[in-house]
TORGUKOL-60888 format. One record per atom (N, C-alpha, C): residue number from 1; residue in three letters; atom name; x, y, z. Coordinates in Angstrom, 1 decimal. Layout:
REM residues N
R/NUM/ALA/CA/X/Y/Z
...
REM end
This chain:
REM residues 168
R/1/MET/N/-58.1/58.7/-31.3
R/1/MET/CA/-57.5/58.1/-30.2
R/1/MET/C/-56.3/57.1/-30.4
R/2/LYS/N/-55.5/56.8/-29.4
R/2/LYS/CA/-54.7/55.6/-29.7
R/2/LYS/C/-55.1/54.5/-28.8
R/3/PHE/N/-55.4/53.4/-29.4
R/3/PHE/CA/-55.8/52.2/-28.4
R/3/PHE/C/-54.6/51.3/-28.6
R/4/PHE/N/-54.5/50.5/-27.5
R/4/PHE/CA/-53.7/49.2/-27.4
R/4/PHE/C/-54.7/48.1/-27.3
R/5/VAL/N/-54.6/47.1/-28.0
R/5/VAL/CA/-55.7/45.8/-28.0
R/5/VAL/C/-54.7/44.5/-27.9
R/6/THR/N/-55.0/44.0/-26.8
R/6/THR/CA/-54.5/42.8/-26.4
R/6/THR/C/-55.2/41.6/-27.1
R/7/GLY/N/-54.6/40.6/-27.3
R/7/GLY/CA/-55.4/39.3/-27.9
R/7/GLY/C/-55.7/39.6/-29.6
R/8/VAL/N/-55.0/40.2/-30.2
R/8/VAL/CA/-55.4/40.4/-31.7
R/8/VAL/C/-55.3/39.2/-32.5
R/9/GLY/N/-54.7/38.3/-32.1
R/9/GLY/CA/-54.4/37.0/-32.6
R/9/GLY/C/-55.8/36.1/-32.6
R/10/GLY/N/-56.8/36.6/-31.9
R/10/GLY/CA/-58.0/35.7/-31.5
R/10/GLY/C/-59.1/36.6/-32.3
R/11/GLN/N/-60.3/35.9/-32.4
R/11/GLN/CA/-61.4/36.5/-33.2
R/11/GLN/C/-61.7/38.0/-32.6
R/12/LEU/N/-61.7/37.9/-31.4
R/12/LEU/CA/-62.4/39.3/-30.8
R/12/LEU/C/-61.3/40.5/-31.0
R/13/GLY/N/-60.3/40.2/-30.6
R/13/GLY/CA/-59.2/41.1/-30.6
R/13/GLY/C/-59.1/41.7/-32.3
R/14/HIS/N/-59.1/40.7/-33.1
R/14/HIS/CA/-59.0/41.0/-34.6
R/14/HIS/C/-60.0/41.7/-34.9
R/15/ASP/N/-61.3/41.7/-34.5
R/15/ASP/CA/-62.4/42.3/-35.0
R/15/ASP/C/-62.3/43.6/-34.4
R/16/VAL/N/-62.1/43.7/-33.1
R/16/VAL/CA/-62.2/45.2/-32.3
R/16/VAL/C/-61.0/45.9/-33.0
R/17/MET/N/-59.8/45.4/-33.2
R/17/MET/CA/-58.7/46.3/-34.0
R/17/MET/C/-59.4/46.7/-35.3
R/18/ASN/N/-60.0/46.0/-36.1
R/18/ASN/CA/-60.5/46.3/-37.4
R/18/ASN/C/-61.3/47.5/-37.4
R/19/GLU/N/-62.5/47.4/-36.4
R/19/GLU/CA/-63.4/48.4/-36.1
R/19/GLU/C/-62.8/49.6/-35.8
R/20/LEU/N/-61.8/49.6/-34.8
R/20/LEU/CA/-61.0/50.8/-34.5
R/20/LEU/C/-60.4/51.7/-35.7
R/21/LEU/N/-59.5/50.8/-36.4
R/21/LEU/CA/-58.8/51.4/-37.4
R/21/LEU/C/-59.8/52.0/-38.4
R/22/LYS/N/-60.9/51.2/-38.8
R/22/LYS/CA/-61.9/51.5/-39.8
R/22/LYS/C/-62.5/52.9/-39.5
R/23/HIS/N/-62.6/53.3/-38.1
R/23/HIS/CA/-63.3/54.5/-37.6
R/23/HIS/C/-62.2/55.4/-37.4
R/24/GLY/N/-61.0/55.3/-37.8
R/24/GLY/CA/-60.0/56.4/-38.0
R/24/GLY/C/-59.1/56.5/-36.6
R/25/HIS/N/-59.2/55.4/-35.7
R/25/HIS/CA/-58.4/55.5/-34.6
R/25/HIS/C/-57.2/54.8/-34.8
R/26/GLU/N/-55.9/55.0/-33.9
R/26/GLU/CA/-54.7/54.5/-34.0
R/26/GLU/C/-54.6/53.3/-32.9
R/27/GLY/N/-54.4/52.1/-33.9
R/27/GLY/CA/-54.4/50.9/-32.8
R/27/GLY/C/-52.7/50.1/-32.7
R/28/VAL/N/-52.5/49.7/-31.7
R/28/VAL/CA/-51.3/48.8/-31.9
R/28/VAL/C/-51.8/47.5/-31.0
R/29/GLY/N/-51.7/46.4/-31.8
R/29/GLY/CA/-52.2/45.2/-31.4
R/29/GLY/C/-51.2/44.5/-30.7
R/30/SER/N/-51.5/43.5/-30.0
R/30/SER/CA/-50.7/42.5/-29.1
R/30/SER/C/-51.2/41.0/-29.0
R/31/ASP/N/-50.2/40.2/-28.9
R/31/ASP/CA/-50.5/38.9/-28.7
R/31/ASP/C/-49.3/38.1/-28.1
R/32/ILE/N/-49.4/36.9/-27.7
R/32/ILE/CA/-48.1/36.3/-27.2
R/32/ILE/C/-47.2/35.6/-28.3
R/33/GLN/N/-47.7/35.8/-29.6
R/33/GLN/CA/-46.7/35.3/-30.6
R/33/GLN/C/-45.8/36.6/-31.0
R/34/GLU/N/-44.8/36.1/-31.3
R/34/GLU/CA/-43.7/36.9/-31.8
R/34/GLU/C/-44.1/38.0/-32.9
R/35/ASN/N/-44.7/37.2/-33.9
R/35/ASN/CA/-45.4/38.1/-35.1
R/35/ASN/C/-46.9/38.0/-35.1
R/36/TYR/N/-47.6/38.7/-35.8
R/36/TYR/CA/-49.0/38.7/-35.9
R/36/TYR/C/-49.4/37.2/-36.4
R/37/SER/N/-50.2/36.5/-35.8
R/37/SER/CA/-50.6/35.1/-36.2
R/37/SER/C/-52.2/35.0/-36.5
R/38/GLY/N/-53.0/35.8/-36.4
R/38/GLY/CA/-54.1/35.7/-36.4
R/38/GLY/C/-54.7/35.5/-37.9
R/39/VAL/N/-56.0/35.8/-38.2
R/39/VAL/CA/-56.6/35.4/-39.5
R/39/VAL/C/-55.7/36.3/-40.6
R/40/ALA/N/-55.3/35.5/-41.5
R/40/ALA/CA/-54.5/36.3/-42.6
R/40/ALA/C/-55.6/36.6/-43.7
R/41/ASP/N/-56.3/37.5/-43.3
R/41/ASP/CA/-57.6/38.1/-44.3
R/41/ASP/C/-57.1/39.5/-45.1
R/42/ASP/N/-55.8/39.9/-44.8
R/42/ASP/CA/-55.4/41.2/-45.4
R/42/ASP/C/-56.3/42.5/-45.0
R/43/SER/N/-56.9/42.4/-43.8
R/43/SER/CA/-57.5/43.3/-43.3
R/43/SER/C/-56.6/44.4/-42.5
R/44/ALA/N/-57.0/45.5/-42.0
R/44/ALA/CA/-56.2/46.3/-41.5
R/44/ALA/C/-55.4/46.0/-40.4
R/45/VAL/N/-55.9/45.1/-39.4
R/45/VAL/CA/-55.1/44.5/-38.2
R/45/VAL/C/-53.9/43.7/-38.7
R/46/THR/N/-53.9/43.3/-39.8
R/46/THR/CA/-52.7/42.5/-40.2
R/46/THR/C/-51.6/43.3/-40.6
R/47/LYS/N/-51.8/44.7/-41.1
R/47/LYS/CA/-50.9/45.7/-41.4
R/47/LYS/C/-50.5/46.7/-40.1
R/48/ALA/N/-51.4/46.5/-39.1
R/48/ALA/CA/-51.2/47.4/-37.9
R/48/ALA/C/-50.1/47.2/-37.3
R/49/PRO/N/-49.3/48.2/-36.5
R/49/PRO/CA/-48.2/47.9/-35.6
R/49/PRO/C/-48.6/46.8/-34.6
R/50/TYR/N/-47.6/46.1/-34.3
R/50/TYR/CA/-48.0/44.6/-33.4
R/50/TYR/C/-46.9/44.9/-32.6
R/51/VAL/N/-47.2/44.3/-31.3
R/51/VAL/CA/-46.1/44.0/-30.1
R/51/VAL/C/-46.4/42.7/-29.5
R/52/ALA/N/-45.4/41.8/-29.7
R/52/ALA/CA/-45.5/40.7/-28.8
R/52/ALA/C/-45.5/40.8/-27.3
R/53/LEU/N/-46.4/40.0/-26.7
R/53/LEU/CA/-46.6/40.5/-25.1
R/53/LEU/C/-47.2/39.2/-24.5
R/54/ASP/N/-46.5/38.7/-23.4
R/54/ASP/CA/-47.0/37.6/-22.7
R/54/ASP/C/-47.7/38.6/-21.3
R/55/ILE/N/-49.0/38.6/-21.3
R/55/ILE/CA/-49.6/39.4/-20.4
R/55/ILE/C/-49.6/38.8/-18.9
R/56/THR/N/-49.1/37.4/-18.8
R/56/THR/CA/-48.8/37.0/-17.5
R/56/THR/C/-47.5/37.4/-16.9
R/57/ASP/N/-46.7/38.2/-17.8
R/57/ASP/CA/-45.4/38.8/-17.3
R/57/ASP/C/-45.6/40.3/-16.8
R/58/LYS/N/-45.8/40.6/-15.7
R/58/LYS/CA/-46.3/41.9/-15.2
R/58/LYS/C/-45.4/42.9/-15.5
R/59/GLU/N/-43.9/42.6/-15.4
R/59/GLU/CA/-43.1/43.7/-15.9
R/59/GLU/C/-42.9/43.9/-17.4
R/60/ALA/N/-43.2/43.0/-18.1
R/60/ALA/CA/-43.6/43.0/-19.7
R/60/ALA/C/-44.7/44.0/-20.1
R/61/VAL/N/-45.7/43.7/-19.3
R/61/VAL/CA/-47.0/44.5/-19.4
R/61/VAL/C/-46.8/46.0/-19.1
R/62/GLU/N/-46.2/46.3/-17.9
R/62/GLU/CA/-45.9/47.7/-17.7
R/62/GLU/C/-44.8/48.2/-18.7
R/63/LYS/N/-44.0/47.6/-19.0
R/63/LYS/CA/-43.1/48.1/-20.1
R/63/LYS/C/-43.6/48.5/-21.5
R/64/VAL/N/-44.3/47.4/-21.8
R/64/VAL/CA/-45.1/47.8/-23.2
R/64/VAL/C/-46.2/48.8/-23.1
R/65/ILE/N/-47.0/48.7/-22.1
R/65/ILE/CA/-48.1/50.0/-22.1
R/65/ILE/C/-47.2/51.2/-22.1
R/66/THR/N/-46.2/51.4/-21.0
R/66/THR/CA/-45.5/52.5/-21.0
R/66/THR/C/-44.9/53.1/-22.4
R/67/GLU/N/-44.4/52.1/-22.9
R/67/GLU/CA/-43.7/52.4/-24.4
R/67/GLU/C/-45.0/52.8/-25.4
R/68/VAL/N/-46.1/52.2/-25.5
R/68/VAL/CA/-47.0/52.4/-26.5
R/68/VAL/C/-47.7/53.7/-26.2
R/69/ASN/N/-48.0/53.9/-24.7
R/69/ASN/CA/-48.6/54.9/-24.3
R/69/ASN/C/-49.9/55.2/-25.0
R/70/PRO/N/-50.6/54.3/-24.7
R/70/PRO/CA/-52.2/54.4/-25.4
R/70/PRO/C/-53.2/55.4/-24.6
R/71/ASP/N/-53.9/55.9/-25.2
R/71/ASP/CA/-55.3/56.7/-24.5
R/71/ASP/C/-55.9/55.6/-23.9
R/72/ALA/N/-56.1/54.4/-24.5
R/72/ALA/CA/-57.1/53.4/-23.7
R/72/ALA/C/-56.7/51.9/-24.1
R/73/VAL/N/-56.8/51.2/-23.2
R/73/VAL/CA/-56.4/49.7/-23.5
R/73/VAL/C/-57.6/48.8/-23.8
R/74/ILE/N/-57.8/48.1/-24.8
R/74/ILE/CA/-59.0/47.1/-24.9
R/74/ILE/C/-58.3/45.7/-24.6
R/75/HIS/N/-58.7/45.0/-23.6
R/75/HIS/CA/-58.1/43.9/-23.2
R/75/HIS/C/-59.0/42.7/-23.8
R/76/CYS/N/-58.6/41.8/-24.9
R/76/CYS/CA/-59.0/40.9/-25.4
R/76/CYS/C/-58.6/39.6/-25.2
R/77/ALA/N/-57.3/39.6/-24.8
R/77/ALA/CA/-56.5/38.3/-24.8
R/77/ALA/C/-57.1/37.4/-23.5
R/78/ALA/N/-57.2/36.2/-23.9
R/78/ALA/CA/-57.9/35.3/-22.9
R/78/ALA/C/-57.6/33.8/-23.5
R/79/TRP/N/-57.6/32.8/-22.5
R/79/TRP/CA/-57.8/31.4/-22.8
R/79/TRP/C/-59.1/31.2/-23.2
R/80/THR/N/-59.5/30.8/-24.5
R/80/THR/CA/-60.8/30.8/-24.9
R/80/THR/C/-61.3/29.2/-25.1
R/81/ALA/N/-60.4/28.2/-25.1
R/81/ALA/CA/-60.7/26.8/-25.4
R/81/ALA/C/-61.1/26.3/-23.9
R/82/VAL/N/-62.7/26.6/-24.0
R/82/VAL/CA/-63.4/26.4/-22.7
R/82/VAL/C/-63.4/24.9/-22.4
R/83/ASP/N/-63.3/23.9/-23.2
R/83/ASP/CA/-63.3/22.6/-22.8
R/83/ASP/C/-62.1/22.2/-22.2
R/84/MET/N/-61.0/22.6/-22.8
R/84/MET/CA/-59.5/22.2/-22.3
R/84/MET/C/-59.3/23.1/-21.0
R/85/ALA/N/-59.9/24.1/-20.8
R/85/ALA/CA/-59.7/25.0/-19.4
R/85/ALA/C/-60.0/24.3/-18.3
R/86/GLU/N/-61.1/23.2/-18.4
R/86/GLU/CA/-61.2/22.6/-17.2
R/86/GLU/C/-60.3/21.2/-16.9
R/87/ASP/N/-59.4/21.0/-17.9
R/87/ASP/CA/-58.5/19.6/-17.6
R/87/ASP/C/-57.4/20.3/-16.5
R/88/ASP/N/-57.2/19.1/-15.5
R/88/ASP/CA/-56.6/19.5/-14.5
R/88/ASP/C/-55.1/20.1/-14.8
R/89/ASP/N/-54.5/19.5/-15.9
R/89/ASP/CA/-53.2/20.1/-16.3
R/89/ASP/C/-53.1/21.6/-16.7
R/90/LYS/N/-54.4/22.1/-17.0
R/90/LYS/CA/-54.5/23.3/-17.5
R/90/LYS/C/-55.0/24.6/-16.8
R/91/VAL/N/-55.5/24.1/-15.5
R/91/VAL/CA/-56.3/24.9/-14.7
R/91/VAL/C/-55.3/26.2/-14.3
R/92/ALA/N/-54.2/25.8/-13.9
R/92/ALA/CA/-53.2/26.9/-13.3
R/92/ALA/C/-52.9/27.8/-14.6
R/93/LYS/N/-52.7/27.3/-15.8
R/93/LYS/CA/-52.4/28.1/-16.9
R/93/LYS/C/-53.4/29.2/-17.2
R/94/VAL/N/-54.7/28.5/-17.4
R/94/VAL/CA/-55.9/29.3/-17.6
R/94/VAL/C/-56.0/30.6/-16.7
R/95/ARG/N/-55.8/29.9/-15.4
R/95/ARG/CA/-56.1/31.2/-14.2
R/95/ARG/C/-55.0/32.2/-14.3
R/96/ALA/N/-53.8/31.8/-14.8
R/96/ALA/CA/-52.5/32.8/-14.9
R/96/ALA/C/-53.0/33.8/-16.2
R/97/ILE/N/-53.6/33.2/-17.2
R/97/ILE/CA/-53.9/34.1/-18.4
R/97/ILE/C/-55.2/34.9/-18.1
R/98/ASN/N/-56.2/34.2/-17.7
R/98/ASN/CA/-57.7/35.0/-17.5
R/98/ASN/C/-57.6/35.7/-16.3
R/99/ALA/N/-57.1/35.4/-15.3
R/99/ALA/CA/-57.2/36.2/-14.1
R/99/ALA/C/-55.8/37.0/-14.1
R/100/GLY/N/-54.6/36.5/-14.0
R/100/GLY/CA/-53.4/36.9/-13.6
R/100/GLY/C/-53.2/38.0/-14.7
R/101/GLY/N/-53.3/37.6/-15.9
R/101/GLY/CA/-53.1/38.5/-17.2
R/101/GLY/C/-53.9/39.7/-17.1
R/102/THR/N/-55.1/39.4/-16.8
R/102/THR/CA/-56.1/40.7/-16.8
R/102/THR/C/-55.6/41.5/-15.8
R/103/GLN/N/-55.4/41.1/-14.4
R/103/GLN/CA/-55.0/41.9/-13.3
R/103/GLN/C/-53.5/42.6/-13.6
R/104/ASN/N/-52.8/42.0/-14.6
R/104/ASN/CA/-51.5/42.6/-15.0
R/104/ASN/C/-52.0/43.8/-15.8
R/105/ILE/N/-52.9/43.8/-16.7
R/105/ILE/CA/-53.4/44.8/-17.5
R/105/ILE/C/-54.0/45.8/-16.9
R/106/PHE/N/-54.7/45.5/-16.1
R/106/PHE/CA/-55.6/46.4/-15.0
R/106/PHE/C/-54.8/47.1/-14.2
R/107/TYR/N/-53.9/46.6/-13.5
R/107/TYR/CA/-53.0/47.4/-12.7
R/107/TYR/C/-52.3/48.3/-13.3
R/108/GLN/N/-52.2/48.7/-14.6
R/108/GLN/CA/-51.6/49.7/-15.1
R/108/GLN/C/-52.3/50.7/-15.2
R/109/TYR/N/-53.7/50.7/-14.7
R/109/TYR/CA/-54.6/51.8/-14.6
R/109/TYR/C/-55.1/52.3/-13.2
R/110/THR/N/-54.9/51.5/-12.4
R/110/THR/CA/-55.4/51.9/-11.0
R/110/THR/C/-55.1/53.1/-10.4
R/111/ASP/N/-54.0/53.6/-10.9
R/111/ASP/CA/-53.6/55.0/-10.5
R/111/ASP/C/-54.3/56.1/-11.3
R/112/ALA/N/-55.1/55.9/-12.4
R/112/ALA/CA/-55.9/56.7/-13.2
R/112/ALA/C/-56.9/57.5/-12.2
R/113/ALA/N/-57.2/58.6/-12.7
R/113/ALA/CA/-58.1/59.3/-11.8
R/113/ALA/C/-59.5/58.7/-11.5
R/114/PRO/N/-60.2/58.0/-12.6
R/114/PRO/CA/-61.5/57.5/-12.0
R/114/PRO/C/-61.2/56.3/-11.1
R/115/CYS/N/-60.1/55.6/-11.1
R/115/CYS/CA/-59.9/54.4/-10.3
R/115/CYS/C/-59.1/54.8/-9.1
R/116/LYS/N/-58.5/55.9/-8.9
R/116/LYS/CA/-57.8/56.2/-7.8
R/116/LYS/C/-58.6/55.8/-6.4
R/117/GLY/N/-58.0/54.9/-5.7
R/117/GLY/CA/-58.6/54.6/-4.2
R/117/GLY/C/-59.9/53.7/-4.4
R/118/VAL/N/-60.2/53.3/-5.5
R/118/VAL/CA/-61.5/52.6/-5.6
R/118/VAL/C/-61.4/51.0/-5.4
R/119/LEU/N/-62.0/50.4/-4.8
R/119/LEU/CA/-62.0/48.9/-4.8
R/119/LEU/C/-62.6/48.2/-6.0
R/120/HIS/N/-62.0/47.2/-6.7
R/120/HIS/CA/-62.4/46.8/-7.8
R/120/HIS/C/-62.7/45.2/-7.8
R/121/MET/N/-63.6/44.9/-8.7
R/121/MET/CA/-63.9/43.5/-8.7
R/121/MET/C/-63.8/43.1/-10.2
R/122/THR/N/-63.3/41.9/-10.3
R/122/THR/CA/-62.9/41.3/-11.8
R/122/THR/C/-63.6/39.9/-11.9
R/123/CYS/N/-64.3/39.8/-12.9
R/123/CYS/CA/-65.0/38.6/-13.2
R/123/CYS/C/-64.0/37.6/-13.9
R/124/THR/N/-63.8/36.5/-13.3
R/124/THR/CA/-62.8/35.6/-13.7
R/124/THR/C/-63.2/34.8/-15.2
R/125/GLN/N/-64.6/35.0/-15.3
R/125/GLN/CA/-65.1/34.2/-16.4
R/125/GLN/C/-65.1/35.2/-17.6
R/126/CYS/N/-65.7/36.4/-17.9
R/126/CYS/CA/-65.7/37.3/-18.8
R/126/CYS/C/-64.5/38.4/-19.0
R/127/GLY/N/-63.9/38.5/-17.5
R/127/GLY/CA/-62.9/39.5/-17.6
R/127/GLY/C/-63.2/40.8/-17.4
R/128/GLN/N/-64.5/41.3/-17.3
R/128/GLN/CA/-64.8/42.5/-16.9
R/128/GLN/C/-64.5/43.0/-15.5
R/129/THR/N/-64.0/44.2/-15.4
R/129/THR/CA/-63.5/44.8/-14.1
R/129/THR/C/-64.6/46.0/-13.9
R/130/PHE/N/-65.2/45.9/-12.5
R/130/PHE/CA/-66.2/46.8/-12.2
R/130/PHE/C/-65.8/47.7/-11.0
R/131/HIS/N/-66.0/48.8/-10.7
R/131/HIS/CA/-66.0/49.5/-9.3
R/131/HIS/C/-67.1/49.2/-8.4
R/132/LEU/N/-66.2/48.9/-7.2
R/132/LEU/CA/-67.7/48.3/-6.2
R/132/LEU/C/-68.1/49.6/-5.7
R/133/SER/N/-69.3/49.7/-5.3
R/133/SER/CA/-69.9/50.8/-4.9
R/133/SER/C/-69.2/51.5/-3.7
R/134/GLU/N/-69.0/52.8/-3.6
R/134/GLU/CA/-68.5/53.5/-2.5
R/134/GLU/C/-69.0/53.0/-1.1
R/135/GLN/N/-70.2/52.9/-1.3
R/135/GLN/CA/-70.9/52.5/0.2
R/135/GLN/C/-70.6/51.1/0.5
R/136/THR/N/-70.7/50.3/-0.3
R/136/THR/CA/-70.1/48.8/-0.1
R/136/THR/C/-68.8/48.6/0.2
R/137/ALA/N/-67.8/49.2/-0.4
R/137/ALA/CA/-66.5/49.4/-0.2
R/137/ALA/C/-66.2/50.0/1.2
R/138/ALA/N/-67.1/51.0/1.9
R/138/ALA/CA/-66.8/51.4/2.9
R/138/ALA/C/-67.1/50.6/4.3
R/139/ARG/N/-68.3/50.0/3.9
R/139/ARG/CA/-68.8/49.0/4.8
R/139/ARG/C/-67.7/47.9/4.8
R/140/LEU/N/-67.2/47.2/3.8
R/140/LEU/CA/-66.4/46.0/3.8
R/140/LEU/C/-65.3/46.5/4.5
R/141/THR/N/-64.5/47.5/4.1
R/141/THR/CA/-63.4/48.0/4.8
R/141/THR/C/-63.5/48.2/6.3
R/142/ALA/N/-64.6/48.8/6.8
R/142/ALA/CA/-64.8/48.9/8.0
R/142/ALA/C/-65.1/47.8/8.8
R/143/GLN/N/-65.6/46.8/8.2
R/143/GLN/CA/-65.7/45.5/9.1
R/143/GLN/C/-64.4/44.8/9.0
R/144/LEU/N/-63.4/44.9/8.0
R/144/LEU/CA/-62.4/44.2/8.1
R/144/LEU/C/-61.4/44.8/9.0
R/145/ASP/N/-61.5/46.1/9.1
R/145/ASP/CA/-60.7/47.0/10.4
R/145/ASP/C/-61.4/46.5/11.7
R/146/GLU/N/-62.5/46.5/11.7
R/146/GLU/CA/-63.2/46.3/12.9
R/146/GLU/C/-63.0/44.7/13.7
R/147/ARG/N/-63.4/43.8/12.6
R/147/ARG/CA/-63.5/42.5/13.0
R/147/ARG/C/-61.9/41.7/13.1
R/148/GLU/N/-61.3/42.2/11.9
R/148/GLU/CA/-60.0/41.4/11.8
R/148/GLU/C/-58.7/42.4/11.9
R/149/GLY/N/-58.8/43.5/12.2
R/149/GLY/CA/-57.8/44.5/12.6
R/149/GLY/C/-57.0/44.7/11.5
R/150/PHE/N/-57.5/44.6/10.3
R/150/PHE/CA/-56.9/44.8/9.0
R/150/PHE/C/-57.5/45.9/8.3
R/151/ALA/N/-56.4/46.8/7.8
R/151/ALA/CA/-56.7/47.9/7.0
R/151/ALA/C/-56.6/47.7/5.5
R/152/LEU/N/-57.5/47.5/4.6
R/152/LEU/CA/-57.4/47.3/3.5
R/152/LEU/C/-57.2/48.5/2.4
R/153/ASP/N/-56.2/48.2/1.6
R/153/ASP/CA/-56.0/49.3/0.6
R/153/ASP/C/-56.7/49.2/-0.6
R/154/CYS/N/-57.8/50.1/-0.7
R/154/CYS/CA/-58.5/49.8/-1.9
R/154/CYS/C/-58.2/50.0/-3.2
R/155/GLY/N/-57.0/51.0/-3.0
R/155/GLY/CA/-56.3/51.3/-4.5
R/155/GLY/C/-55.5/50.2/-5.2
R/156/GLU/N/-55.2/49.0/-4.2
R/156/GLU/CA/-54.3/48.1/-4.4
R/156/GLU/C/-55.1/46.7/-4.4
R/157/THR/N/-56.2/46.8/-4.4
R/157/THR/CA/-57.0/45.4/-4.1
R/157/THR/C/-58.1/45.1/-5.3
R/158/VAL/N/-58.1/44.0/-5.7
R/158/VAL/CA/-59.1/43.6/-6.8
R/158/VAL/C/-59.8/42.3/-6.2
R/159/LEU/N/-61.1/42.4/-6.1
R/159/LEU/CA/-61.7/41.1/-5.6
R/159/LEU/C/-62.0/40.3/-7.0
R/160/PHE/N/-61.7/39.1/-6.9
R/160/PHE/CA/-61.8/38.0/-8.1
R/160/PHE/C/-63.1/37.2/-7.8
R/161/GLY/N/-63.9/37.1/-8.7
R/161/GLY/CA/-65.3/36.3/-8.6
R/161/GLY/C/-65.9/36.1/-10.0
R/162/VAL/N/-67.1/35.8/-9.9
R/162/VAL/CA/-68.1/35.6/-11.1
R/162/VAL/C/-69.2/36.7/-10.9
R/163/CYS/N/-69.3/37.6/-12.3
R/163/CYS/CA/-70.3/38.5/-12.1
R/163/CYS/C/-71.6/37.9/-12.2
R/164/ARG/N/-72.6/38.9/-12.1
R/164/ARG/CA/-74.1/38.7/-12.2
R/164/ARG/C/-74.2/38.1/-13.6
R/165/ASN/N/-74.0/38.6/-14.6
R/165/ASN/CA/-74.1/38.3/-15.9
R/165/ASN/C/-73.6/36.9/-16.3
R/166/CYS/N/-72.5/36.5/-15.7
R/166/CYS/CA/-71.9/35.2/-16.0
R/166/CYS/C/-72.4/34.1/-15.2
R/167/ARG/N/-73.1/34.4/-14.1
R/167/ARG/CA/-73.9/33.4/-13.3
R/167/ARG/C/-75.0/33.3/-13.9
R/168/LYS/N/-75.8/33.6/-14.9
R/168/LYS/CA/-77.0/33.6/-15.4
R/168/LYS/C/-77.1/32.2/-16.1
REM end
């Protein structure tokens, strides 16, 4: 399989790429730097194909993922400096990367068969995206329509919040 891995300059992306390559998969790594700038340990990821990508740039994300044409994307890019993430002058940037960037990556796949017309939820802390159950989504869309006169487009909607595991 061919994978596109974001955030290979960080520890998680670096290790994920090395594991994929070790198991015979093809991988294209990505991070915001012009050239690979992660750990210089001479491992497989340091020699793998690399594409510079700012995940907060929706058009760039679409262009790169289209050009790479992977079988799957593993999204590891994130702002990980937790203490600095709470600084007033960094909140917007952190949200742009961790929520907006994740949304840009995610939206490349909402037309894929398993996601077509499904309402999604993305955790703003861990970045995981989940399908809302069909029954819950139906109740929510019916109530929005009935109470607010608003027809929700489930295929184009992502709810952002904090998942059960991150609230523990």
